[in-house]
C-alpha positions as CSV (number, residue, x, y, z in Angstrom):
1,X,-64.7,-53.5,-28.6
2,X,-68.2,-52.6,-27.4
3,X,-67.3,-54.3,-24.1
4,X,-64.3,-52.2,-23.6
5,X,-66.2,-49.1,-24.3
6,X,-68.8,-50.0,-21.8
7,X,-66.1,-50.6,-19.1
8,X,-64.6,-47.2,-19.8
9,X,-68.0,-45.6,-19.5
10,X,-68.7,-47.4,-16.3
11,X,-65.7,-45.7,-14.6
12,X,-66.8,-42.2,-15.6
13,X,-69.7,-41.9,-13.0
14,X,-67.3,-42.9,-10.2
15,X,-64.8,-40.3,-11.3
16,X,-67.5,-37.6,-11.5
17,X,-68.8,-38.7,-8.1
18,X,-65.3,-38.4,-6.6
19,X,-64.7,-34.9,-8.0
20,X,-68.2,-33.9,-6.9
21,X,-67.4,-35.1,-3.4
22,X,-64.1,-33.1,-3.4
23,X,-65.9,-30.0,-4.6
24,X,-68.6,-30.2,-1.9
25,X,-65.9,-30.8,0.7
26,X,-64.0,-27.7,-0.3
27,X,-67.2,-25.7,-0.3
28,X,-68.1,-26.9,3.2
29,X,-64.6,-26.3,4.5
30,X,-64.3,-22.8,3.1
31,X,-67.8,-22.0,4.2
32,X,-67.0,-23.1,7.8
33,X,-63.8,-21.1,7.9
34,X,-65.6,-18.0,6.5
35,X,-68.2,-18.4,9.3
36,X,-65.5,-18.7,12.0
37,X,-63.6,-15.6,10.8
38,X,-66.9,-13.8,10.5
39,X,-67.7,-14.7,14.1
40,X,-64.4,-13.4,15.3
41,X,-65.1,-10.1,13.5
42,X,-68.7,-9.8,14.9
43,X,-67.5,-10.8,18.5
44,X,-64.9,-8.1,18.4
45,X,-66.8,-5.2,16.9
46,X,-70.6,-5.8,17.0
47,X,-72.1,-6.0,20.5
48,X,-75.6,-5.7,18.9
49,X,-75.1,-9.0,17.1
50,X,-74.5,-11.0,20.3
51,X,-78.2,-12.1,20.6
52,X,-77.8,-13.9,17.2
53,X,-74.5,-15.4,18.3
54,X,-76.0,-16.9,21.4
55,X,-78.7,-18.6,19.4
56,X,-76.0,-21.0,18.0
57,X,-75.8,-24.5,19.5
58,X,-73.2,-25.4,22.1
59,X,-71.1,-27.4,19.7
60,X,-70.7,-24.4,17.4
61,X,-69.7,-22.2,20.3
62,X,-67.0,-24.6,21.5
63,X,-65.8,-25.2,17.9
64,X,-65.3,-21.4,17.7
65,X,-63.5,-21.3,21.1
66,X,-61.0,-23.9,20.0
67,X,-60.6,-22.4,16.5
68,X,-59.8,-19.0,18.1
69,X,-57.3,-20.7,20.4
70,X,-55.7,-22.4,17.4
71,X,-55.5,-19.1,15.4
72,X,-54.1,-17.0,18.3
73,X,-51.5,-19.7,19.0
74,X,-50.5,-19.6,15.4
75,X,-50.1,-15.8,15.7
76,X,-48.0,-16.2,18.9
77,X,-45.7,-18.7,17.3
78,X,-45.0,-17.0,14.0
79,X,-41.9,-15.1,15.4
80,X,-40.5,-18.5,16.7
81,X,-41.2,-20.2,13.3
82,X,-39.5,-17.3,11.5
83,X,-36.4,-17.6,13.7
84,X,-36.3,-21.4,13.2
85,X,-36.5,-20.8,9.4
86,X,-33.5,-18.5,9.6
87,X,-31.4,-21.3,11.2
88,X,-28.6,-22.5,8.8
89,X,-27.1,-25.8,9.7
90,X,-24.1,-25.3,7.5
91,X,-23.2,-22.1,9.4
92,X,-23.7,-23.9,12.7
93,X,-21.4,-26.7,11.6
94,X,-18.7,-24.3,10.5
95,X,-18.9,-22.4,13.8
96,X,-18.7,-25.6,15.8
97,X,-15.7,-26.7,13.9
98,X,-14.0,-23.4,14.5
99,X,-14.9,-23.4,18.2
100,X,-14.1,-27.1,19.0
101,X,-10.3,-27.4,19.5
102,X,-8.4,-29.8,17.3
103,X,-6.4,-31.2,20.2
104,X,-9.4,-31.9,22.5
105,X,-10.8,-35.4,23.0
106,X,-13.7,-36.1,25.3
107,X,-14.3,-39.6,26.5
108,X,-17.6,-40.5,28.2
109,X,-18.0,-43.9,29.8
110,X,-21.1,-44.6,31.9
111,X,-21.3,-41.5,34.1
112,X,-17.7,-40.6,34.1
113,X,-16.1,-38.0,31.8
114,X,-12.4,-37.6,30.9
115,X,-10.5,-35.3,28.6
116,X,-7.0,-35.5,27.2
117,X,-6.0,-32.1,28.5
118,X,-4.9,-30.8,31.9
119,X,-7.7,-29.4,34.1
120,X,-9.0,-26.8,34.3
121,X,-9.5,-26.5,30.5
122,X,-11.8,-24.1,28.7
123,X,-13.4,-23.8,25.3
124,X,-13.7,-20.2,24.2
125,X,-15.7,-18.2,21.7
126,X,-14.9,-14.6,21.0
127,X,-12.5,-14.5,23.9
128,X,-15.1,-15.7,26.4
129,X,-15.5,-19.1,28.1
130,X,-18.4,-21.1,26.9
131,X,-17.5,-24.5,28.4
132,X,-15.1,-25.1,31.3
133,X,-13.9,-28.6,32.3
134,X,-12.8,-28.8,36.0
135,X,-11.9,-31.4,38.5
136,X,-14.7,-32.7,40.6
137,X,-12.9,-31.9,43.9
138,X,-12.7,-28.2,43.1
139,X,-16.4,-27.9,42.5
140,X,-17.5,-29.2,45.9
141,X,-18.0,-25.6,47.0
142,X,-21.0,-24.1,45.1
143,X,-19.5,-20.6,45.3
144,X,-16.7,-21.6,43.0
145,X,-18.9,-22.6,40.1
146,X,-19.9,-19.1,38.9
147,X,-16.3,-17.9,39.3
148,X,-15.4,-19.6,36.0
149,X,-17.6,-17.1,34.1
150,X,-18.9,-19.8,31.8
151,X,-22.5,-20.8,31.1
152,X,-21.4,-24.5,31.1
153,X,-19.1,-26.1,33.7
154,X,-18.4,-29.9,33.5
155,X,-16.8,-32.1,36.0
156,X,-16.1,-35.9,35.8
157,X,-19.7,-36.7,36.7
158,X,-21.9,-33.6,36.5
159,X,-22.8,-30.8,34.1
160,X,-23.6,-27.4,35.6
161,X,-25.7,-24.8,33.7
162,X,-24.8,-21.4,35.1
163,X,-26.8,-18.2,34.8
164,X,-24.1,-15.6,34.5
165,X,-26.4,-12.7,35.6
166,X,-27.9,-14.2,38.8
167,X,-25.0,-16.6,39.5
168,X,-27.5,-19.4,40.1
169,X,-26.8,-22.8,38.5
170,X,-28.5,-26.1,37.9
171,X,-26.6,-29.4,38.2
172,X,-27.4,-32.3,35.9
173,X,-25.8,-35.8,36.2
174,X,-24.0,-37.0,33.1
175,X,-25.9,-39.7,31.2
176,X,-25.4,-43.4,31.8
177,X,-23.9,-44.9,28.6
178,X,-23.4,-48.6,27.9
179,X,-20.7,-48.0,25.4
180,X,-17.7,-45.6,25.5
181,X,-18.4,-42.4,23.6
182,X,-15.3,-40.5,22.2
183,X,-15.9,-37.0,21.0
184,X,-13.2,-35.3,18.9
185,X,-12.9,-33.4,15.7
186,X,-13.1,-36.5,13.6
187,X,-16.3,-37.6,15.4
188,X,-17.9,-34.2,14.8
189,X,-17.0,-34.2,11.1
190,X,-18.5,-37.7,10.6
191,X,-21.7,-36.7,12.5
192,X,-22.2,-33.5,10.6
193,X,-21.5,-35.3,7.3
194,X,-24.2,-37.9,8.1
195,X,-26.6,-35.2,9.0
196,X,-26.1,-33.3,5.8
197,X,-26.6,-36.5,3.8
198,X,-29.8,-37.5,5.6
199,X,-33.4,-36.9,4.6
200,X,-33.7,-35.1,7.9
201,X,-31.6,-32.3,6.4
202,X,-32.9,-32.4,2.8
203,X,-36.6,-32.4,3.8
204,X,-35.9,-29.6,6.4
205,X,-37.3,-31.8,9.1
206,X,-34.9,-30.0,11.6
207,X,-37.3,-27.0,11.2
208,X,-40.6,-28.8,10.6
209,X,-40.5,-31.2,13.6
210,X,-39.4,-28.5,16.2
211,X,-42.1,-26.1,14.8
212,X,-44.8,-28.7,15.2
213,X,-43.7,-29.6,18.8
214,X,-43.5,-25.9,19.7
215,X,-46.9,-25.2,18.2
216,X,-48.5,-28.1,20.0
217,X,-46.9,-27.1,23.3
218,X,-48.1,-23.5,23.0
219,X,-51.6,-24.6,21.9
220,X,-51.9,-26.9,24.9
221,X,-50.7,-24.2,27.3
222,X,-52.9,-21.5,25.6
223,X,-56.0,-23.7,25.7
224,X,-55.5,-24.7,29.4
225,X,-55.0,-21.0,30.3
226,X,-58.1,-19.9,28.3
227,X,-60.2,-22.5,30.1
228,X,-59.1,-21.3,33.5
229,X,-59.7,-17.7,32.4
230,X,-63.1,-18.6,31.0
231,X,-64.2,-20.3,34.2
232,X,-63.0,-17.3,36.3
233,X,-64.6,-14.6,34.1
234,X,-67.8,-16.4,33.4
235,X,-68.3,-17.1,37.1
236,X,-67.8,-13.4,38.0
237,X,-70.2,-12.4,35.2
238,X,-72.8,-14.9,36.3
239,X,-72.7,-13.7,39.9
240,X,-72.9,-10.1,38.7
241,X,-76.0,-10.9,36.6
242,X,-77.7,-12.8,39.5
243,X,-77.0,-9.9,42.0
244,X,-77.5,-6.8,39.9
245,X,-80.1,-8.0,37.4
246,X,-82.7,-9.3,39.9
247,X,-85.3,-6.9,38.7
248,X,-84.8,-7.9,35.0
249,X,-86.8,-11.1,34.4
250,X,-85.7,-11.4,30.8
251,X,-82.0,-11.6,31.7
252,X,-82.6,-13.7,34.8
253,X,-84.7,-16.2,32.8
254,X,-82.4,-16.6,29.8
255,X,-78.9,-16.4,31.4
256,X,-78.1,-19.5,33.3
257,X,-74.4,-20.5,33.9
258,X,-74.3,-22.3,30.5
259,X,-75.5,-19.3,28.5
260,X,-73.2,-17.0,30.5
261,X,-70.3,-19.2,29.6
262,X,-71.1,-19.0,25.9
263,X,-71.5,-15.2,26.2
264,X,-68.1,-15.1,27.9
265,X,-66.4,-17.1,25.1
266,X,-67.5,-14.5,22.6
267,X,-66.7,-11.5,24.9
268,X,-63.2,-12.8,25.5
269,X,-62.4,-12.4,21.8
270,X,-61.9,-8.6,21.7
271,X,-60.1,-8.7,25.0
272,X,-57.6,-11.2,23.8
273,X,-57.1,-9.5,20.5
274,X,-56.6,-6.1,22.2
275,X,-54.4,-7.3,25.0
276,X,-52.6,-10.6,24.6
277,X,-51.6,-10.5,21.0
278,X,-50.1,-7.0,21.0
279,X,-48.5,-7.9,24.4
280,X,-46.6,-10.8,22.8
281,X,-45.1,-8.6,20.0
282,X,-44.7,-5.3,21.9
283,X,-43.6,-7.0,25.2
284,X,-46.1,-4.8,27.1
285,X,-48.5,-7.1,29.0
286,X,-51.7,-5.5,30.1
287,X,-52.6,-6.0,33.9
288,X,-55.2,-8.6,34.7
289,X,-57.6,-6.1,36.4
290,X,-57.7,-4.0,33.3
291,X,-58.6,-7.0,31.1
292,X,-61.3,-8.1,33.6
293,X,-62.7,-4.6,33.6
294,X,-62.8,-4.4,29.8
295,X,-64.4,-7.9,29.7
296,X,-67.2,-6.8,32.2
297,X,-67.9,-3.6,30.3
298,X,-68.1,-5.3,26.9
299,X,-70.2,-8.2,28.3
300,X,-72.7,-5.8,30.0
301,X,-72.9,-3.8,26.7
302,X,-73.8,-7.0,24.9
303,X,-76.4,-7.8,27.6
304,X,-78.1,-4.5,27.0
305,X,-78.7,-5.4,23.4
306,X,-80.0,-8.8,24.4
307,X,-82.4,-7.2,26.8
308,X,-83.7,-4.7,24.1
309,X,-83.9,-7.5,21.5
310,X,-86.1,-9.7,23.8
311,X,-88.3,-6.7,24.7
312,X,-89.0,-6.0,21.0
């Protein structure tokens, strides 16, 4: 019995150590997040605090840059996530079953498509063509393709995506299949039934996976765009400092290209908040020259505080 008790006691310090580690990790994580959000607020509203911001090491500045990109990307993609969340697979299945004709059977072998109906044949939704099947020979002339007034036109070997407004179209060869694929109402019913019984449906992966892919794509594009913007803006600011602050030894001495880049990272924060984020939701993009002008005015205001701070 004493041995058992000692074994039980020996596990307690390990458990306490684990909980202590988790507690410290949470404290550090929330403290870091608090500091990052605080930096966003200071960068946007307190030009007088920029001398203190520039005292941070380079790693902290670049962490902030990527965190701000992550946060702004999340804000950009919220409307897309909301629309994806509204998607109801059951309604989509019901509409597809109503649209797809019972008598139609599509057979796809290698890159050749056939249907069991006379051509041309159209699938309609609300009295409008959404898919038209037509003979390959009649689609040789590109002018004929938009005349079908359908966003999708399919021949024996090619799929055409048509812009009904501009009358332009894109041709896509049909896929090469090793086996014969037959699409009819029974095939659709079996496919939909398998989907509804799968974990992909029950775990809502049809929303989660596209959301993650979209977010990653937007984050990548946003980060690349911000890097290009940062290089352009910081170069202009650096040249401006070297040309117009020649008689100011404090600014000339302390602002090399690296420091100017760090200043630009913080100065871009209010510009992005005031222009890009409202532009996404209100669909009113602000011209680039106005954003550059606002960036320069804000950066020079921050420089004036840095100058006075160093003088003191």
